[in-house]
C-alpha positions in Angstrom: 91.7 -14.9 20.1 93.7 -12.2 22.2 93.9 -14.7 25.2 95.0 -18.3 25.4 92.6 -20.8 24.8 92.9 -24.0 27.0 91.4 -27.7 25.9 90.7 -26.7 22.7 88.5 -29.3 20.4 86.9 -29.0 16.9 84.0 -30.4 15.4 81.2 -30.7 12.8 77.4 -30.4 12.9 75.6 -33.9 12.9 75.1 -35.1 9.8 77.2 -33.3 7.4 79.5 -36.9 7.2 82.8 -35.2 7.4 85.6 -37.3 9.0 88.6 -35.7 11.4 91.5 -37.8 10.3 93.4 -36.8 13.5 91.2 -36.7 16.5 94.2 -37.7 18.6 95.8 -34.1 18.3 92.6 -32.8 20.4 92.7 -31.7 22.8 94.9 -29.2 22.2 96.2 -28.7 25.4 96.7 -24.6 25.5 96.3 -22.5 22.3 98.5 -19.1 22.3 96.5 -16.1 21.3 96.1 -15.6 17.5 97.1 -18.8 16.9 95.1 -21.4 14.8 95.6 -25.1 13.9 95.0 -27.5 11.1 92.9 -30.8 10.9 93.0 -32.9 8.4 89.8 -34.2 7.0 88.2 -36.9 4.6 85.4 -35.7 3.1 83.0 -37.9 0.0 80.2 -37.6 -1.9 77.7 -37.3 0.8 79.4 -34.3 2.6 77.6 -31.8 2.8 78.9 -29.1 0.7 78.3 -26.1 3.8 78.6 -27.1 7.3 79.0 -25.8 10.9 82.2 -25.8 12.5 82.3 -25.7 16.3 85.3 -24.9 18.3 84.9 -25.3 22.0 87.8 -24.3 24.7 88.2 -23.1 28.3 89.1 -19.8 29.4 91.9 -18.3 31.6 88.6 -18.1 34.1 88.0 -21.8 33.5 84.9 -21.4 31.9 83.7 -22.9 29.0 83.7 -21.0 25.9 82.4 -21.9 22.2 82.4 -20.6 18.8 80.2 -21.5 15.4 82.0 -21.1 11.6 80.4 -21.9 8.4 82.8 -23.8 6.4 82.5 -25.1 2.8 84.3 -27.9 0.7 
């Protein structure tokens, strides 16, 4: 987005069977405007081929925000 995001976390919808390996990276304390981040994931034959990624953060006004996007393998 166009503003700094604070305490950024990403998660997957329940039941998609995708594991985030580097969970210790989260929460990202601060993510500058128009920046992104990468996470290392493990998928397997039981993982959903399409899934929702939920990103949650706090904005500069201390309001909780979230965005849901679709992902696929």
